[in-house]
LUMGUMI-648056 format. One record per residue (C-alpha): x, y, z; residue in three letters. Coordinates in steps of 0.25 Angstrom, whole numbers, plus 5000, padded with zeros to 4 digits. Layout:
residues N
XYZAla
...
//
This chain:
residues 395
503350395078Unk
504550355069Unk
504750265057Unk
505050115058Unk
506450075060Unk
507150055046Unk
506350175040Unk
507150305038Unk
505950395039Unk
505950555039Unk
505950615053Unk
505050715047Unk
503950605046Unk
503750605061Unk
503850755065Unk
502650795073Unk
502450905063Unk
502250795052Unk
501450695060Unk
500550795067Unk
499350775058Unk
499450625057Unk
498350545063Unk
499050405061Unk
498150285066Unk
498650195077Unk
498850085067Unk
498650065052Unk
497949955045Unk
498549915032Unk
497449855023Unk
498049795011Unk
497149804998Unk
498049724989Unk
496949614987Unk
495949714983Unk
496549844978Unk
497849784974Unk
497049684965Unk
496349804958Unk
497749844952Unk
497649814937Unk
498649704937Unk
498249624949Unk
497349504952Unk
497449414964Unk
496949264966Unk
496449214979Unk
497849154982Unk
498449284979Unk
497549354989Unk
497849265000Unk
499349274998Unk
499349424997Unk
498449435010Unk
499349335017Unk
500649415013Unk
499949545017Unk
499549485031Unk
501049445033Unk
501449585030Unk
500549635041Unk
499449705033Unk
498249715042Unk
497049715033Unk
496949655019Unk
495849695009Unk
495449565002Unk
494649624990Unk
493149654988Unk
492149584997Unk
491349484990Unk
492549464980Unk
493649414988Unk
493049345000Unk
493749214996Unk
495049284998Unk
494649335012Unk
494349195016Unk
495649145010Unk
496449255016Unk
495949225030Unk
496149075028Unk
497549105024Unk
497749165039Unk
497949315035Unk
497749395048Unk
497549535041Unk
496149585041Unk
495449555028Unk
494549665021Unk
493649675009Unk
493049785001Unk
491549785000Unk
491049864988Unk
489849924993Unk
489149964980Unk
489149824974Unk
487749764975Unk
488149634982Unk
488949704993Unk
488149635004Unk
488549494998Unk
489949544997Unk
489949595011Unk
489349455017Unk
490449385008Unk
491549465014Unk
491049445028Unk
490949285026Unk
492349285020Unk
492849345034Unk
493349485029Unk
493749565041Unk
493549705035Unk
492449745025Unk
492749875018Unk
491449945012Unk
491750014999Unk
490850114993Unk
491050234983Unk
491050364990Unk
491350464978Unk
490150524971Unk
490750494957Unk
490850344960Unk
489450334967Unk
488850414955Unk
489450324945Unk
488850204952Unk
487550264953Unk
487550264969Unk
487150384977Unk
487850434990Unk
486650384998Unk
486750244992Unk
488150244994Unk
488050285009Unk
486850185011Unk
487650065005Unk
488850095013Unk
488050095026Unk
487249965021Unk
488549895019Unk
489249935032Unk
487949895040Unk
487949755033Unk
489449735036Unk
489249765050Unk
488049675051Unk
488849565044Unk
489949575055Unk
491049625047Unk
492149655057Unk
492649785050Unk
491949875040Unk
492649985033Unk
491950085024Unk
492750105012Unk
492250215003Unk
492950224989Unk
493450354982Unk
493450434995Unk
494350534990Unk
493450564978Unk
492150574987Unk
491450694993Unk
491650705008Unk
490250725012Unk
489850595006Unk
491050525012Unk
490650575025Unk
489250515023Unk
489850385019Unk
490850375030Unk
489850415041Unk
488850315035Unk
489850205035Unk
490250235050Unk
488850235055Unk
488550105048Unk
489750045056Unk
490950045047Unk
492250025055Unk
493250095046Unk
493250195035Unk
494150205022Unk
494650325014Unk
494950275000Unk
495650364989Unk
495150264978Unk
495650354967Unk
496950394973Unk
496550544972Unk
496850604986Unk
498050664991Unk
498550625005Unk
497950745012Unk
496550715006Unk
496750575012Unk
497150625025Unk
495950715025Unk
494950605022Unk
495450505031Unk
495350605043Unk
493950645039Unk
493450505038Unk
494150465052Unk
493550595058Unk
492150565052Unk
492050415055Unk
492950395067Unk
493350265060Unk
494650205055Unk
494950245041Unk
495650165030Unk
496350225019Unk
496450175004Unk
497250264994Unk
497550244979Unk
498850294973Unk
498350354960Unk
499150484963Unk
500250414970Unk
499850454984Unk
499150324989Unk
500150295000Unk
500250445004Unk
498750445005Unk
498650325013Unk
499750385023Unk
498850515023Unk
497650435027Unk
498450365038Unk
498950495043Unk
497550535044Unk
497250415053Unk
496850305043Unk
497150175050Unk
497050085038Unk
497650095025Unk
497450015012Unk
498749965005Unk
499149864995Unk
500449784991Unk
501249874982Unk
500049974982Unk
499349884972Unk
497949934968Unk
496949994958Unk
497650094949Unk
498850144956Unk
498550064969Unk
498650114983Unk
499550124995Unk
500650014995Unk
500649925008Unk
502149935009Unk
502250085007Unk
501250115017Unk
501850025027Unk
503250095025Unk
502650235025Unk
501950215038Unk
503150145045Unk
504150245040Unk
503450375038Unk
502450375049Unk
503050275059Unk
501850185059Unk
501950045062Unk
501149975051Unk
501249825055Unk
501649795041Unk
502849705039Unk
503749795031Unk
504849695028Unk
503749615020Unk
503349725011Unk
504349705000Unk
504049554999Unk
502549584999Unk
502649674987Unk
503549584979Unk
502549474982Unk
501449564976Unk
502349594964Unk
502549444961Unk
501049414963Unk
500449524954Unk
501649564944Unk
501449704948Unk
502949754950Unk
503349834962Unk
503949964956Unk
505449974959Unk
505250114966Unk
504050074974Unk
504350104989Unk
504649994999Unk
504649874990Unk
505149924977Unk
506449874971Unk
507050004971Unk
506550044985Unk
507950024990Unk
508750034977Unk
509950124975Unk
510950154963Unk
511650284966Unk
512950274972Unk
512750364984Unk
511450294987Unk
512050154986Unk
513150194996Unk
512150265005Unk
511250145005Unk
512350055008Unk
512850135020Unk
511650205026Unk
510350165019Unk
509550235029Unk
510050365023Unk
509350335010Unk
508350225011Unk
507050265019Unk
506950125025Unk
507649995025Unk
507349895013Unk
507249775023Unk
506149845031Unk
505249815019Unk
505949695014Unk
506549765002Unk
507949774997Unk
509049874993Unk
509449874978Unk
510649934972Unk
510349974957Unk
511450024948Unk
511050124937Unk
511150274934Unk
511950344945Unk
512550214951Unk
514050234954Unk
515250154959Unk
514650134973Unk
513350074968Unk
514149984958Unk
515049934969Unk
513849904978Unk
513149824966Unk
514449744964Unk
514449704979Unk
512949674978Unk
513149574967Unk
514549524971Unk
515249584959Unk
516649644958Unk
517149754949Unk
518549814947Unk
518549964953Unk
519050014939Unk
517849964932Unk
516850024942Unk
516650154935Unk
516350074922Unk
515249994928Unk
514650124934Unk
514650194921Unk
514050074914Unk
512950064925Unk
512550214923Unk
512550204908Unk
511750074907Unk
510750124917Unk
510450244908Unk
510350154896Unk
509450054902Unk
508650164910Unk
508750064922Unk
509650014933Unk
510749914930Unk
510349774934Unk
511249684942Unk
511549594930Unk
511849714921Unk
512849764932Unk
513549624932Unk
513749634918Unk
514349774919Unk
515349724929Unk
515749604921Unk
515949694909Unk
516649804916Unk
//
């Protein structure tokens, strides 16, 4: 097992001593939840046309499954996306504690959804707040899954929420009941983003051993470990993972589609089927659509992902980028960038001159270098290309 060509991974990633406890699945399904989880981000709202276009682009990138909102709320979107020719499986989340869950289930079935994901609270605090007993929760889960099977839903997933805050004894009751009722797949959700990777690995392993069914992982990023937790779940055998474009989602969001694809391809040697070269354009599309700006230092698609400003790094990137960059920009559709600022020297300035087609007398080079370093400190930023042109003219 090795990293994909164009990715300069650490050889330690593939040592038998490192991979001995991994239980990687034969294949991994990417379920993109941008249309549901992503829209729960504070800034975002999608219209029907937006949903269809996002689904079309996700399909083109190679995403295997798309979660199209809540059953009963976004059934028109399911129909429209199917009519648009999207080939990815379409899933919907059915909120099991809503009183009209049966109508919603039938509506989703009539819309042609491929996967119904039965959501029910699993943590005692959540259930108590809603006035629901453990027994009522178990019975409702069984009732819904039984109804879904009777309606002929092709794939039924049990998706308990707040799993990482729930008591294991009750989780075992719920998972066993859902399995006996005929669910095809289970989910482990860190709804509050409060677990560490080892805890996720433990839970995924226990659910797989308990049910014998495929497991999907859904992790939030409140402690900054959403991606790490998703990878831990996959290491424990989770064969499906929730992702979103740019990691968009409620509060701090979750695992970004681009980062999970690159991590699996580069750090685990797993072929994902995702078209990596389209990831940058997909994120830029979402940035334009939502107005949510991609952080410049975001991995894979950030503007500074392949940016250099120090002389030694500028030189190394020009001569041997594989000694500094973990993967090639073109692999993900991104681009190299040369920034001038604090720490830039004559090599960086000469490279920027070539990039912009400018000329400067050698005797004036040190003057421009000094001004760049001074101005960047004053501005607390890098020097823009327009400002650099002015420095050259005035030198």
